[in-house]
N, C-alpha and C positions, 0 to 999 in steps of 0.2 A: 529538424529544428534544434538549435542549441539549447542548453539548459539555461533557465532564467536565474536571476540573482538569488532569489530565496532558496532555490534548490542547490545551487553551488555553495552558498553559505551554510546550509544545513549539512551537506555532505562533507564540508571541511571541518565541521565540529566547532564553529565559532561561537563563543560565549563572551559575556561581558568580562573584559580583562582587568577592569578596575577593582575587582574584589567581590562583586555580587554574583557574577557567573550566570546571568539570565541568558537563555539561548537567543542568539541574535536573529536567527531566521524567523522566530516568533515576533520579536520586537519590530522587525522591518515589514511584517505582513500587514501592519495597520496603515491608516492614512493620517497625515498630519500637515499642519500649516508650516511648521518649522522643524528643522533637524539641528540639534545643538551637539557639536563635538566638544565634550567636556575635557578641557586641558588645564583646568585650574590647579590640579594636583593638590587636593585638600590637605594632606598631611605634611608636617615638617619633615625634612631630611630626604624625602623621596624625589627622584629626578627624572623618571622614565618619560612621562608625558611631554614635558618641556623639551627634552632632548629629541624625542621622535618628531615633534613639530618642527624642530630646527633642522634635522638631518634627513627626514623622510617627507618633506613638505609636498613635493609634487604628487607622490603616491597618495597621501592623505587627501589633498584637495581634489584630485581627479576622482577618487572613490566617493568622496562626499557629494560631488556633483551628480554622480550616478545614483546615489541613494536618495538625494533630494528629488530627482525626477521620478524614481521608483515609487516613492510614497506620496507623490503629488504635492510636495511642499512648495511654499512661496520662496523660501530662502533657507540656506544653510548658514549656521553661525559657528565660528570657531571661538569658544570662550576660554580665555586664558588670563593670567595675571599680568598686570602692567610691568612687573619686574622681570618678566621673561624676555629680555631684550633680544637675545639671539634668535629665539623662535619668532618673535614679531618681525624682526628684520628679514628673516627668511620668507615669512608669509607675505610680506609686503612686496616682495619681488614679483609675485604673481598677481598683484593688484590689477584688476581690469581684465584678466584672462577668464575669470569665473564671475560673471555678473550676478549670479544668484548666491554668491557666498560673501559673507562679510566677517570682520573681526569684531569681537566685543571684549574689552579688557576690564578686569576686576581689580579691586584694591586687594592688598595683602592681608586678608583676615581669615579666621577659621570659623566655620567650615565652608569656605568659598566653593569647594568642589562638591559639596553635597548637592545632588541633582535638584532637590526642591529649592534650595537657595539659589543655585545657578539659573534655574528657570525664572525665578522672580527677579533676579538681578538683570538678566538679559531681556526679558519680555514683560516684566511687571504682571505676571500671571501667578496666582497662588494655586498650587495643586491641592485638591480637597484632602481632608483627613483620610488616611488609609488609602490614598489614591496613588496614581502613577502619572508621569508627565503626559501620557496620551489622553488623560482626562481633560487636559487643557490644550489638546491638539498639538502636542510637542513630543518629539522623540529625542531622547538624550543618549548619546553613545560615546564611549571612552575612546581616547586617541589610539591606543594600541589595538582596540577592537576594530576601528575603522581600517587600520593597517592590515589586520587579519582578513577583513572583507576584501581588501585589495588582493591579497594572496589567494583568497578563495576564488576570485574571478580568474586567476591564472591557473587554477586547478591544484593549488597547494593547501594541504590540510594544516591545522594548528598543531605543530609539533615542538615549537620553541617558545621561550618566554623571555622578555626583558625584565631584569630584576635589579634594583638598586641595593647594593650591599655596603653597609656603613656601620659606624659605631667604633668599638674597640678592635678594629681590623687594621692590618698594616697598610693596605692600599684601597681606600673607599672607591668603588667603581660601580658603574651600571654595566651589566653583562648580559649577553644573550646565551641561554643554555637550553639544553634539551629538557622538555617536560618529563618529570620523573627522576631528575637528578637530585641526589640527596643534598639537604641543606649543608651538611658537613663538608661535602665535596665543593660546594660553591664557595664556602668560607675559605677553603684551601686555595681555590682559584685566585682569590684576591690577596694571597700571601699569609693567610691564617690570622689568628687573633694576637693582640699585644698583651693579653693577660690570660691566666689559666682558669680562673673562677668566673664564669660568665653564663648568661642565659640569652636566648634568642627570641626576638619578636618577629613573627611573620606578618608583614603589613607595616603600617605606620605606628609611631609611638603612642598615638591616641586610641585608635580603633583596632590596632593589630592584636594578634593572639600570641600568648606566650607558648612557645614550643617545648613540649616535655622531652622530646627525643630528637636530636639533630640528625638522626638517620632517616627522619621522615623526608619524603620527596616534595619538591615544589609542584604546583598545579597550574592550570591555565589562569587562575585568578591571583597567583602570588605576585605581589607588587614590590615588596621590599623585604630585606632580611637585615634586621637591626640587632647588632650584638652589643650587649650592655653588661657592665659589672653586675654580679648577682645581687649586690646590695643596693642597686640603684632604686631611687624612689618610684620610678615608673613600674618596675617589677614588683616592688612591695605593694603598690596600689593594686595592680592587676591580680596579684596572687591572694589578696585578702578575701576571706570567705564571707558569705552573706550573714552568718550569725554575728560575726564581729562588726560588720557594716551596720546592722540594725541596733546592736548594743551601743555602738558609738552614736548613732542617731538619737536614741532615747536620752543619752547622757549629755551630748554636746550640741545638738541642734538648737540654735538661738532664735529660730523663726524669722530670720532676716529676709528671706525670699530672694537672695542674690542669685541662687541657682536658676530660679524661674526667670529672672530678669535678663539673663543672657541666653536662655534656651532658644536655639534657632527655630524650633517648631512653634513654641509659644509666641515668638516675635512675629511669626507669619500668621498668627491668629488661631492656631490649633489649640484644642482643649487639652493641653499638657502642662501640668503644674508640678514640677519635681519636688518642691518644698511640701506641698500638700500631700503628695503621694507618700513621701517619707513619714509624715505625721500619721496619715490614715493607716498605713500598714503597721507602724510601730505600736499604735494603740488600738488596732483592729476596729476602726470606726471610719468607714468610707462615707457614710451618709452625712456626717457632720460638715464635710467639705463638698458635698454634692459631687462625689467622684464615683467612677466605676473602675474595677480592676482592669477592664479592657482598655482603659486610657493608656496603660503601659505600652500598648501596641504602637502608639504614636511616637515613641522614643526612637531616635536613630542611633542611640548609644555613642554619641560623639564625645562624651566625657567632659564637655565644657562645664557642666554643672559642678563637677568636682574641682575644676580649676578656679571657679568663682567662689566656692565655699571657703570661708575664712577658717573653718574647722577641718577642712579636707574630707568632708563626707561624700558619699557616693550614691546619689539617687539613681544614676544610670544603671548601677549594678542591681538594684532592686527591680527596676523596670525590665532588665534582661531576664532576671529570674522569673518574674511574672509572665513575660512573653513566652518563655519556654514551657512554663506550667500550663498556660492557656492552650498552647499548641498541642501538648500531650493529651489534654482533656478534650481536644477537638472543638474548642470554643473560638469562634472567629471574631475578628475585629469588627465591631458594630459602629465604629465612629466613621461617619461619612460627611460631616459638615463641610459646606463650602464657605470658606472664610472670606469675609469682606472687612475684617478688622485687623489689618496689619498694624502692629504697634507703632504709634507715631514717633517713638523714640528709637526705633530699630536702627536707624542709621548711626546713632551715637552709642549703640551697645555692641557693635561689631568688635570681635576680640582680635586684636592685632597679633599676627604670627610672631613678631619679634618678642612680644610680651609672653606669648605661649612658650616659645623656646626657652626663655629665661625661667619661667615657672616650672617647666619640666626638667630643667637642669641638663640640657643637651647642647649648650652653646658650643662646646668643643667638638661636637660631632656634626655641626652644621657647616660642612665643607663641600667643595666640589667633588662629585663622583663621576668622572668622565666616562662617556660611553665607549666601551670596548667590545666589539662584536666578534673579533677574530681570535680570542683567547682559546686555547685548546685544553680540554679537561682529560686528565689521565685516569679515566674510570673505565670499568668493564661491564657495568650493568645499569639499568634504570628501573625504577619501580613506578608504574603508571597507575594512579588511582582510578577506580571506575566511577567515582562521584566527584566531578569537578565543576558542578553546575547546579543551578536551581532546578528542582524537579526530580524525576525518577532516576535512581542509580542505573547506569548502563550495565548490561550483563555481557560477560566475555563471550566472544565467538571464535576464540583460538584455544588450543590446548597445549599442554606441555610437549615440547619437542618440535613444535611448528617453527618453520623458518618464516620470518616476517621482514618486510622492508620498511624503511622510513616512509611515513605517510599512509601506510596500509591500515585499513579499518580493523580494530581488534575488539571493540565492544560497542553495542548499540542499545537502543531503547525499544521496549516492547510496544507494538502498535503505534498509536498516535499520541502517546503520553508525552508530557512536557519533559524535555531532557536534551542531551546532546551526544553525538557520536564521539568515540575515543579512538585515537590513532597511535600507531607505533611511532615513537620519536627517534628511533635509531634502527639500523639494520641489525638483525641478530636472530637468536633462537629463544623461544619462550621457555624459560627455566621453571617458572612456577605460576600457577593460576588459582585464584580463589574469587569469591564474590566481591571482594573489596579492592583487589589490585592485581596487576599482571607484571611479573618480573621478566625482563628481557635481558639476556646476556648478549652483549655486543659482539658482532662478528669480527670487529677490530677495535682496538683502543684508540681513542682520539683525545 
């Protein structure tokens, strides 16, 4: 008997490619009424999902059809923005071939790609506080993830990643590169930078992370590499420490509540009030506003609160700090309310992407980044992290001096713990191994 879908996906090391990195074999082990392929591409500047929908259409649709049947769903839904004309045109060519798959188009607002927002937009279902889509009988899967499931069904492990490279680079492109390739080398692949004094964001301009060292490798979850001038306002914002954030809040907050009025979670009826959290923490008084520190767990860190604030304050950063603190202390999220109170003005408080791009000061970087899959990298090694997913870190099962081939398993998870297998992304020799990463020297330079 052949291997089933879940086993193949697990052995291929497939995880959420959109940024979260949740092991896909676990996600697909549940039963659902709907499967949504999230192609909304939440962040400005990123292009991967819309391009894959346009150019890998048949692979994505055929795999979604298999997944829908596997989880016992009524229907599969491709959710993408109306402005993705090329992708929609390509998808419509297959209209009628897959009767259990339909398209759903979203307006161009932020954060349309947030899975809780996408589920509500497509199905009018609100995921409970602290919950996941499966709580409302929905599975949400990223576009590139479904493509990796297709490859898994063909016996191919996750060894490569599609990444949009943009900003102050000579040739903004979306490229396919081996997992473990250094960010520095990927920037070189698109012609290098146009300035010398820069910093890099891994991910999108809103929720992405500032990279301290461009020698760091990309992972299964890397979606974008955005190169910006070091003095750009986005970088200044992201690099601001919490002490300064709270000091500014005490001095400058005018209690207007604009941050709460645009908060995507609050608009869905969740108990998250960014303005009250800032006040409560600044003055060490949560009882006055009937809040709990655990309310911070409801924050998606989308940063929209900062964009709405007329003083440029950062409630999201406070929530991020509190979430990390609670996690370290082993305090779980106790918020589980099922919301029936979606804000009646939600439709009018959606934040337009065009406005967001202007506010962020990235108009000049909002350009096409064509997909190029055949570019060759002149590098001789990759550094493959052992933690590229939610759950337990994988432990190496190779040692220095071992010969490995592309797609070979090099790290695995202990027992039945949550996690994902790691595979070699190139042919070569293991040069260095530790608990965090495996360095492979390529047997030939490509």
